PyMOL CGO cylinders between C-alpha atoms (Angstrom):
from pymol import cmd
from pymol.cgo import CYLINDER

trace = [
    CYLINDER, -0.08, 0.01, -0.12, 2.85, 2.22, 0.88, 0.3, 1, 1, 1, 1, 1, 1,
    CYLINDER, 2.85, 2.22, 0.88, 4.75, 1.72, -2.44, 0.3, 1, 1, 1, 1, 1, 1,
    CYLINDER, 4.75, 1.72, -2.44, 1.50, 2.22, -4.46, 0.3, 1, 1, 1, 1, 1, 1,
    CYLINDER, 1.50, 2.22, -4.46, 0.89, 5.63, -2.60, 0.3, 1, 1, 1, 1, 1, 1,
    CYLINDER, 0.89, 5.63, -2.60, 4.60, 6.72, -2.88, 0.3, 1, 1, 1, 1, 1, 1,
    CYLINDER, 4.60, 6.72, -2.88, 4.82, 5.77, -6.60, 0.3, 1, 1, 1, 1, 1, 1,
    CYLINDER, 4.82, 5.77, -6.60, 1.60, 6.98, -8.00, 0.3, 1, 1, 1, 1, 1, 1,
    CYLINDER, 1.60, 6.98, -8.00, 0.92, 10.34, -6.33, 0.3, 1, 1, 1, 1, 1, 1,
    CYLINDER, 0.92, 10.34, -6.33, -2.63, 10.55, -8.19, 0.3, 1, 1, 1, 1, 1, 1,
    CYLINDER, -2.63, 10.55, -8.19, -3.71, 7.41, -6.05, 0.3, 1, 1, 1, 1, 1, 1,
    CYLINDER, -3.71, 7.41, -6.05, -2.21, 9.40, -2.95, 0.3, 1, 1, 1, 1, 1, 1,
    CYLINDER, -2.21, 9.40, -2.95, -4.23, 12.40, -3.81, 0.3, 1, 1, 1, 1, 1, 1,
    CYLINDER, -4.23, 12.40, -3.81, -7.37, 10.36, -4.16, 0.3, 1, 1, 1, 1, 1, 1,
    CYLINDER, -7.37, 10.36, -4.16, -7.29, 8.90, -0.74, 0.3, 1, 1, 1, 1, 1, 1,
    CYLINDER, -7.29, 8.90, -0.74, -5.99, 12.47, 0.79, 0.3, 1, 1, 1, 1, 1, 1,
    CYLINDER, -5.99, 12.47, 0.79, -9.43, 13.65, -0.75, 0.3, 1, 1, 1, 1, 1, 1,
    CYLINDER, -9.43, 13.65, -0.75, -11.45, 11.05, 0.67, 0.3, 1, 1, 1, 1, 1, 1,
    CYLINDER, -11.45, 11.05, 0.67, -9.94, 10.60, 4.14, 0.3, 1, 1, 1, 1, 1, 1,
    CYLINDER, -9.94, 10.60, 4.14, -9.89, 14.07, 5.38, 0.3, 1, 1, 1, 1, 1, 1,
    CYLINDER, -9.89, 14.07, 5.38, -9.82, 12.96, 9.07, 0.3, 1, 1, 1, 1, 1, 1,
    CYLINDER, -9.82, 12.96, 9.07, -7.71, 10.16, 10.13, 0.3, 1, 1, 1, 1, 1, 1,
    CYLINDER, -7.71, 10.16, 10.13, -7.44, 8.91, 13.71, 0.3, 1, 1, 1, 1, 1, 1,
    CYLINDER, -7.44, 8.91, 13.71, -5.08, 6.21, 15.39, 0.3, 1, 1, 1, 1, 1, 1,
    CYLINDER, -5.08, 6.21, 15.39, -5.73, 4.72, 18.45, 0.3, 1, 1, 1, 1, 1, 1,
    CYLINDER, -5.73, 4.72, 18.45, -3.06, 2.81, 20.61, 0.3, 1, 1, 1, 1, 1, 1,
    CYLINDER, -3.06, 2.81, 20.61, -0.49, 4.92, 18.69, 0.3, 1, 1, 1, 1, 1, 1,
    CYLINDER, -0.49, 4.92, 18.69, 2.38, 3.90, 20.77, 0.3, 1, 1, 1, 1, 1, 1,
    CYLINDER, 2.38, 3.90, 20.77, 2.10, 0.37, 19.44, 0.3, 1, 1, 1, 1, 1, 1,
    CYLINDER, 2.10, 0.37, 19.44, 2.55, 1.37, 15.89, 0.3, 1, 1, 1, 1, 1, 1,
    CYLINDER, 2.55, 1.37, 15.89, 5.43, 0.22, 14.11, 0.3, 1, 1, 1, 1, 1, 1,
    CYLINDER, 5.43, 0.22, 14.11, 7.41, 1.95, 11.27, 0.3, 1, 1, 1, 1, 1, 1,
    CYLINDER, 7.41, 1.95, 11.27, 5.49, 0.53, 8.43, 0.3, 1, 1, 1, 1, 1, 1,
    CYLINDER, 5.49, 0.53, 8.43, 2.22, 1.86, 10.08, 0.3, 1, 1, 1, 1, 1, 1,
    CYLINDER, 2.22, 1.86, 10.08, 4.18, 5.07, 10.98, 0.3, 1, 1, 1, 1, 1, 1,
    CYLINDER, 4.18, 5.07, 10.98, 4.98, 5.53, 6.96, 0.3, 1, 1, 1, 1, 1, 1,
    CYLINDER, 4.98, 5.53, 6.96, 1.06, 4.51, 5.93, 0.3, 1, 1, 1, 1, 1, 1,
    CYLINDER, 1.06, 4.51, 5.93, -0.39, 7.21, 8.21, 0.3, 1, 1, 1, 1, 1, 1,
    CYLINDER, -0.39, 7.21, 8.21, 2.15, 9.70, 6.89, 0.3, 1, 1, 1, 1, 1, 1,
    CYLINDER, 2.15, 9.70, 6.89, 1.26, 9.05, 3.40, 0.3, 1, 1, 1, 1, 1, 1,
    CYLINDER, 1.26, 9.05, 3.40, -2.52, 9.11, 4.11, 0.3, 1, 1, 1, 1, 1, 1,
    CYLINDER, -2.52, 9.11, 4.11, -2.18, 12.69, 5.85, 0.3, 1, 1, 1, 1, 1, 1,
    CYLINDER, -2.18, 12.69, 5.85, 0.32, 14.03, 3.61, 0.3, 1, 1, 1, 1, 1, 1,
    CYLINDER, 0.32, 14.03, 3.61, 2.78, 16.61, 4.21, 0.3, 1, 1, 1, 1, 1, 1,
    CYLINDER, 2.78, 16.61, 4.21, 1.90, 19.77, 2.48, 0.3, 1, 1, 1, 1, 1, 1,
    CYLINDER, 1.90, 19.77, 2.48, -0.62, 21.24, 0.37, 0.3, 1, 1, 1, 1, 1, 1,
    CYLINDER, -0.62, 21.24, 0.37, -0.73, 19.93, -3.10, 0.3, 1, 1, 1, 1, 1, 1,
    CYLINDER, -0.73, 19.93, -3.10, -0.81, 21.94, -6.35, 0.3, 1, 1, 1, 1, 1, 1,
    CYLINDER, -0.81, 21.94, -6.35, -4.55, 21.10, -6.46, 0.3, 1, 1, 1, 1, 1, 1,
    CYLINDER, -4.55, 21.10, -6.46, -5.08, 22.91, -3.13, 0.3, 1, 1, 1, 1, 1, 1,
    CYLINDER, -5.08, 22.91, -3.13, -5.39, 19.75, -1.02, 0.3, 1, 1, 1, 1, 1, 1,
    CYLINDER, -5.39, 19.75, -1.02, -4.08, 20.40, 2.56, 0.3, 1, 1, 1, 1, 1, 1,
    CYLINDER, -4.08, 20.40, 2.56, -2.81, 17.70, 4.50, 0.3, 1, 1, 1, 1, 1, 1,
    CYLINDER, -2.81, 17.70, 4.50, -5.59, 15.76, 6.43, 0.3, 1, 1, 1, 1, 1, 1,
    CYLINDER, -5.59, 15.76, 6.43, -6.47, 16.07, 9.95, 0.3, 1, 1, 1, 1, 1, 1,
    CYLINDER, -6.47, 16.07, 9.95, -4.73, 13.67, 12.34, 0.3, 1, 1, 1, 1, 1, 1,
    CYLINDER, -4.73, 13.67, 12.34, -5.71, 12.51, 15.67, 0.3, 1, 1, 1, 1, 1, 1,
    CYLINDER, -5.71, 12.51, 15.67, -3.54, 9.93, 17.37, 0.3, 1, 1, 1, 1, 1, 1,
    CYLINDER, -3.54, 9.93, 17.37, -4.12, 8.52, 21.03, 0.3, 1, 1, 1, 1, 1, 1,
    CYLINDER, -4.12, 8.52, 21.03, -1.31, 6.76, 22.77, 0.3, 1, 1, 1, 1, 1, 1,
    CYLINDER, -1.31, 6.76, 22.77, 0.44, 6.51, 26.15, 0.3, 1, 1, 1, 1, 1, 1,
    CYLINDER, 0.44, 6.51, 26.15, 4.22, 5.50, 26.04, 0.3, 1, 1, 1, 1, 1, 1,
    CYLINDER, 4.22, 5.50, 26.04, 3.79, 3.61, 29.48, 0.3, 1, 1, 1, 1, 1, 1,
    CYLINDER, 3.79, 3.61, 29.48, 1.44, 1.17, 27.86, 0.3, 1, 1, 1, 1, 1, 1,
    CYLINDER, 1.44, 1.17, 27.86, 3.54, 0.07, 24.80, 0.3, 1, 1, 1, 1, 1, 1,
    CYLINDER, 3.54, 0.07, 24.80, 3.66, -3.68, 24.62, 0.3, 1, 1, 1, 1, 1, 1,
    CYLINDER, 3.66, -3.68, 24.62, 4.14, -4.56, 21.20, 0.3, 1, 1, 1, 1, 1, 1,
    CYLINDER, 4.14, -4.56, 21.20, 8.23, -3.98, 20.72, 0.3, 1, 1, 1, 1, 1, 1,
    CYLINDER, 8.23, -3.98, 20.72, 8.61, -7.59, 19.79, 0.3, 1, 1, 1, 1, 1, 1,
    CYLINDER, 8.61, -7.59, 19.79, 6.41, -6.68, 16.76, 0.3, 1, 1, 1, 1, 1, 1,
    CYLINDER, 6.41, -6.68, 16.76, 8.67, -3.94, 16.03, 0.3, 1, 1, 1, 1, 1, 1,
    CYLINDER, 8.67, -3.94, 16.03, 6.33, -1.17, 17.83, 0.3, 1, 1, 1, 1, 1, 1,
    CYLINDER, 6.33, -1.17, 17.83, 8.69, 1.83, 18.62, 0.3, 1, 1, 1, 1, 1, 1,
    CYLINDER, 8.69, 1.83, 18.62, 8.12, 4.57, 20.98, 0.3, 1, 1, 1, 1, 1, 1,
    CYLINDER, 8.12, 4.57, 20.98, 9.88, 6.87, 18.77, 0.3, 1, 1, 1, 1, 1, 1,
    CYLINDER, 9.88, 6.87, 18.77, 6.60, 7.47, 17.03, 0.3, 1, 1, 1, 1, 1, 1,
    CYLINDER, 6.60, 7.47, 17.03, 5.28, 9.11, 20.04, 0.3, 1, 1, 1, 1, 1, 1,
    CYLINDER, 5.28, 9.11, 20.04, 8.58, 10.97, 20.88, 0.3, 1, 1, 1, 1, 1, 1,
    CYLINDER, 8.58, 10.97, 20.88, 8.98, 12.14, 17.29, 0.3, 1, 1, 1, 1, 1, 1,
    CYLINDER, 8.98, 12.14, 17.29, 5.15, 13.00, 16.65, 0.3, 1, 1, 1, 1, 1, 1,
    CYLINDER, 5.15, 13.00, 16.65, 5.35, 16.95, 16.99, 0.3, 1, 1, 1, 1, 1, 1,
    CYLINDER, 5.35, 16.95, 16.99, 8.43, 17.07, 14.82, 0.3, 1, 1, 1, 1, 1, 1,
    CYLINDER, 8.43, 17.07, 14.82, 6.89, 14.73, 12.18, 0.3, 1, 1, 1, 1, 1, 1,
    CYLINDER, 6.89, 14.73, 12.18, 3.41, 16.45, 12.25, 0.3, 1, 1, 1, 1, 1, 1,
    CYLINDER, 3.41, 16.45, 12.25, 4.14, 20.22, 13.11, 0.3, 1, 1, 1, 1, 1, 1,
    CYLINDER, 4.14, 20.22, 13.11, 0.45, 21.35, 12.28, 0.3, 1, 1, 1, 1, 1, 1,
    CYLINDER, 0.45, 21.35, 12.28, -0.86, 19.00, 14.66, 0.3, 1, 1, 1, 1, 1, 1,
    CYLINDER, -0.86, 19.00, 14.66, -2.77, 20.84, 17.86, 0.3, 1, 1, 1, 1, 1, 1,
]
cmd.load_cgo(trace, "trace")
C-alpha cells in the first residue's frame, strides 16, 4: 500500500481527498510501516490542486507500549510533534 501511494501520486491524492480525518488509537503500538502509511495518507504539504494535509488525531500512552516484539517503536510518539508540526 505504501509503495503504491509513493509511486503513484494521483492515487495518494485520491485517498487524501477521500479521508480528510484520520484517527489512530494505541499509537504507542505502531511500527515503522504503520507510521509510514499514516504519513502517506495524511500528506505533508498542500498539493498543487490545493489539497491540504488531512486532519490527524492519535491517541497513545508511552507507558502502555507492549508490542516492541512486533516492531512497535516509542519513537513514533517521541517524534510526533516534529513529524506532524501542524498538529494541535
